[in-house]
Each structure stands twice: as C-alpha cells, then as structure tokens.
TORMILUM-43361 format. One record per residue (C-alpha): residue in one letter; x, y, z. Coordinates in pm, whole numbers, padded with zeros to 5 digits, always signed. Layout:
N
aXYZ/...
//
This chain:
321
m+08141+13422+06665/k+07884+13147+06657/s+07569+13201+06827/n+07487+12911+07080/a+07209+12768+06853/e+07422+12742+06555/i+07687+12572+06720/l+07426+12363+06846/e+07329+12302+06465/i+07731+12229+06389/a+07697+11970+06636/r+07368+11805+06510/k+07477+11842+06138/t+07823+11622+06203/l+07635+11372+06437/q+07355+11295+06162/i+07660+11279+05850/e+07830+11080+06054/a+07504+10863+06151/e+07442+10840+05785/s+07800+10695+05720/v+07784+10388+05913/k+07394+10320+05889/r+07546+10312+05508/l+07827+10024+05616/a+07540+09787+05651/t+07449+09780+05293/q+07830+09748+05219/l+07858+09432+05423/n+07890+09136+05186/d+08046+08746+05194/n+08407+08918+05214/f+08272+08987+05584/s+08162+08639+05683/e+08429+08434+05528/l+08707+08658+05724/v+08539+08586+06058/h+08553+08235+05985/q+08919+08258+05877/i+08972+08466+06222/l+08787+08207+06445/y+09042+07940+06321/l+09345+08133+06298/n+09636+07967+06484/a+09810+08300+06500/r+09716+08652+06554/v+09553+08955+06412/i+09783+09235+06340/v+09610+09583+06283/t+09810+09863+06095/g+09765+10183+05991/i+09901+10554+05932/g+09770+10880+06041/k+09431+10877+06203/s+09364+10505+06110/a+09666+10428+06323/i+09447+10531+06593/i+09154+10341+06517/a+09326+10035+06467/q+09467+10057+06832/k+09127+10059+06966/i+09026+09761+06757/v+09335+09581+06896/a+09212+09668+07221/t+08861+09542+07180/f+08965+09210+06994/n+09208+09149+07318/s+08943+09186+07551/t+08714+08969+07344/g+08905+08692+07320/t+09092+08767+06954/p+09467+08755+07019/s+09593+09137+06870/i+09833+09346+06792/f+09887+09713+06685/m+10157+09776+06460/h+10191+10133+06319/a+10241+10139+05930/a+10549+10367+05931/d+10711+10214+06207/a+10655+09839+06038/i+10890+09958+05772/h+11175+10068+06011/g+11176+09768+06181/d+10882+09688+06369/l+10764+09430+06063/g+10946+09178+06288/m+10699+09148+06510/i+10467+08980+06237/q+10482+08564+06243/k+10431+08347+05983/d+10059+08276+06028/d+09956+08604+06143/l+09665+08778+05956/v+09699+09129+05916/i+09422+09415+05911/c+09548+09738+05714/i+09318+10037+05787/s+09326+10352+05527/k+09103+10575+05409/s+09260+10618+05053/g+09455+10274+05032/n+09718+10494+04862/t+09971+10628+05122/p+10324+10568+05045/e+10363+10368+05354/i+10119+10151+05247/k+10240+10119+04912/v+10592+09988+05087/l+10439+09783+05366/i+10196+09540+05126/p+10434+09365+04881/l+10668+09304+05197/l+10360+09139+05358/k+10268+08984+05079/q+10671+08848+05028/g+10611+08715+05379/g+10292+08485+05292/n+10098+08668+05556/k+09698+08694+05448/l+09562+09065+05424/v+09251+09248+05501/g+09193+09590+05354/m+08982+09827+05547/v+08958+10072+05296/g+08739+10351+05144/d+08837+10295+04778/k+08765+09952+04625/d+08987+10041+04330/s+09284+10136+04582/f+09606+09992+04585/l+09521+09812+04954/a+09196+09693+04833/r+09362+09519+04488/q+09631+09393+04713/s+09413+09198+04965/d+09231+08906+05034/w+08930+09044+05169/v+08825+09393+05161/l+08606+09562+05415/d+08459+09832+05226/t+08428+10126+05485/s+08399+10440+05205/v+08189+10727+05328/e+08001+10985+05120/q+08152+11277+05290/e+08345+11415+05581/a+08139+11555+05865/c+08447+11822+05799/p+08257+12159+05623/h+08602+12125+05351/n+08531+11740+05326/l+08901+11710+05457/a+08925+11586+05810/p+08890+11265+05860/t+08550+11247+06064/s+08302+11011+05902/s+08540+10790+05745/t+08720+10714+06100/t+08410+10668+06248/a+08314+10406+05982/q+08656+10230+06034/l+08558+10226+06400/a+08182+10095+06364/m+08361+09809+06117/g+08588+09711+06367/d+08301+09668+06651/a+08118+09472+06382/l+08397+09247+06341/a+08451+09207+06711/v+08125+09138+06791/s+08046+08852+06532/l+08356+08694+06638/l+08281+08716+06990/e+07915+08594+06918/c+08032+08291+06704/r+08260+08206+06997/e+08008+08182+07223/f+08191+08428+07460/s+08052+08456+07768/s+08004+08723+08082/a+08268+08437+08272/d+08528+08484+07985/f+08460+08863+08001/a+08563+08854+08339/k+08867+08685+08275/y+08986+08981+08056/h+08824+09253+08289/p+08965+09126+08643/g+09016+09503+08745/g+08798+09795+08815/s+08412+09776+08881/l+08363+09602+08579/g+08565+09315+08668/k+08422+09341+09013/r+08069+09285+08893/l+08189+08975+08702/y+08385+08764+08952/l+08349+08905+09285/k+08129+08687+09495/v+07890+08743+09805/a+08138+08527+10024/d+08395+08798+09935/l+08252+09063+10063/a+08069+08902+10380/v+08415+08731+10529/q+08490+09107+10575/n+08176+09145+10823/e+08144+09030+11178/k+07854+08806+11255/p+07593+08953+11511/l+07361+08690+11587/v+07155+08586+11917/p+06925+08301+11976/s+06544+08356+11928/n+06521+08408+12365/a+06745+08656+12392/s+06614+08982+12549/v+06568+09322+12390/k+06832+09432+12554/e+07092+09187+12423/v+06961+09239+12081/i+07007+09598+12098/i+07359+09564+12223/e+07465+09319+11957/i+07321+09560+11695/t+07519+09810+11840/k+07845+09625+11895/n+07877+09511+11525/r+07787+09846+11333/l+07579+09641+11046/g+07214+09785+11171/a+07089+09425+11231/v+07100+09098+11394/a+07062+08740+11267/v+06825+08520+11497/v+06972+08172+11502/d+06869+07899+11721/h+07089+07579+11700/g+07254+07694+11369/i+06932+07752+11205/l+06890+08083+11051/k+06512+08205+11205/g+06483+08581+11102/i+06661+08927+11124/i+06599+09197+11358/t+06698+09558+11230/d+06746+09872+11404/g+06433+09989+11219/d+06280+09704+11383/i+06378+09825+11737/r+06279+10175+11672/r+05877+10062+11558/m+05921+09810+11879/l+05942+10103+12085/n+05695+10301+11924/k+05459+10018+12010/n+05536+09925+12297/s+05557+10135+12678/t+05772+09860+12802/i+06041+09609+12688/d+06023+09379+13010/g+05927+09045+12907/l+06013+09065+12535/c+06273+08867+12311/a+06396+08869+11959/a+06153+08613+11903/d+05868+08871+11950/i+06004+09118+11727/m+06211+08920+11456/t+06144+08945+11069/s+06088+08578+10998/s+06172+08453+10658/p+06381+08718+10584/k+06558+08818+10254/y+06906+08639+10223/i+07123+08533+09957/d+07365+08230+09904/k+07722+08326+09968/n+07819+08133+09622/e+07616+08405+09432/l+07754+08747+09265/a+07781+09039+09483/v+07609+09243+09215/n+07297+09004+09268/a+07294+09130+09616/l+07301+09448+09495/e+06978+09392+09335/i+06798+09277+09588/l+06885+09528+09809/r+06756+09788+09560/e+06416+09617+09475/n+06369+09590+09834/n+06467+09914+09947/i+06692+09774+10201/t+07029+09834+10349/q+07182+09523+10452/i+07117+09126+10368/l+07199+08796+10528/v+07429+08587+10356/g+07345+08181+10399/t+07355+07834+10246/g+07021+07710+10288/t+06939+07742+10646/k+07269+07828+10753/f+07395+08157+10873/e+07676+08289+10697/g+07714+08659+10788/f+07592+08990+10630/i+07660+09217+10362/h+07601+09598+10392/l+07527+09878+10094/h+07849+10001+10239/d+08050+09720+10134/l+07917+09719+09751/l+07977+10102+09767/k+08332+10050+09891/e+08441+09815+09547/g+08269+10044+09319/i+07994+09769+09216/i+07758+10053+09244/
//
C-alpha cells in the first residue's frame, strides 16, 4: 500500500510529464496548422472528427468545443464509419482523424475510403511516418516523448496532447472569426453561463413589485410600502422622476437618531443620487454593482425614470451568482 506522500509524488510526476508534453506541442506547430485554420474558416461544409479508442473520446470533446464556438462539426467513430456511418460524410466535408500510432487497422481501412470520396484529410497523429500522416493533406504533430503511465503504455500524455491541440485549433478559429460573447451566448442559452451572457436587467425587474412613495410621504407610509412589497427598499418618485431610495437600513438608522418620527417625511431620510442600473443592461452587471457597493438591491431605471428593482435574491434564483 502506497503512503500519502508516495501517492502525491505519483500525481505530481503525472502532471509534470503531461505538462511537458503539452508545452512541447508549441515547438511542433508549423505552417500546416495555420494553413488548416484558413481552410476551415472558408469551408462551406462541416468538420468531421474521427478516431478509435481513447482518441475517439478526445474527438468527441473537440467536436463539442468546435460546435460551441461556431465551427459546425460532427463526431464519427472510426470503427462505425466502415460499418455504415461513412454515409454521414458529405462531399465537401473536411475530416480530422486522430490517432497516436496512425497505423491501426480501422484507420488503414477508413483512409482510402475518404480519399476515394475526395474529402480533405487532417491527421492529428503521434507518428509523422505513419500511414495516416503519409496520407493526410495536413499533419498536426501530437507526438509525445513518454506516456505518464509507468509502463509507457496507457494513453495519458498522448491523449492530453490531442486534447490540447484540439483546443488550440478551436481557439484559433474562434479568434479569427472574432467570435464575441454575444455569439457565445447564442450557442449557450441554457444554464448559468447562458444567463450571464443574455439575461437582461428588465427580464428580472419585471417579476418584482415597484414600491414607490412621493418625497412628502410620511415615515409610516414609507414603512408600510417597504413591508408590503418585501424588497427591503422603496423608491422615492415625484411626477415620474426618481429622487432617491429608502432602505430598511435607512429606517433603522433614522429610528436610532430620532426619538420621534412626527414631522419627518421620505425626503428627510432618503438617499439621494442612489445607485441604479439601466433596464437594458445585462443582469450580471447588476451583480457587479451589488458586490462593489455591498448592497442587496438596486433601482432599475431609464434616465431619471423609475422602472423597478432587482434584488440579490433574483440573481441567486437565476443561478447567475
């Protein structure tokens, strides 16, 4: 049984070997890579990514990254391709074939079929002298000096290198396309990530009440309005123009300072020039204002017009935090 110290040393050595393998990839890049990026950018078809074994799993991840960043892509298992799935490939599709050895039986059967169909071929391969490399129009060298496996057998460093090369290709395509956060939101509409990119302040504010009082309202009227709407604050509005805000904290501080509330009105206790956010801003920007100012709610407005409130709980509920 290994000791805790021995286990940690094994883990550190594994990470170091894999990190060196990825670092080495940068020295293995050449014009093949940039030419391939241009080819994909102007491709009026899809990118098909295929592989066998562990490389097939890496291919699936690369496809997912391509699709989410604007490069239409499909995964095809190399073994299934020669048993019918080859039919998914269209005439102008570009095929990326991932393999450590580049000499597996499935690859040797698949490649001639792809060449016969006239499809352009990219070999992401660990052996530049392999069958796959020799048959490819572009070669991405993902060779590694050693696997992290102590027997130098289990695909570890090699699959990490393949994954990193796929990311390098996806990010290069993304930047060449000037793929924006708005584009990203279009492909990620679900979950907290999507909401951070597209959910607007107005989408949340419309769900809340709009507590407001005039500046001459009595303190009692202010307290009733705050309590009724349960947002912890009320806007002070005169003739449609936002004048200030009163929070339950303002009420407590007022009660500490004054022995009586007789004669006091909203204008006496409100915070003028309050923090507010335009209704067309992203909700995530409201979160930043709340955090920076250590507050739990913020007014929503358009110019001097009061539109409502956003509360910290609204952002929590949407999973934006």
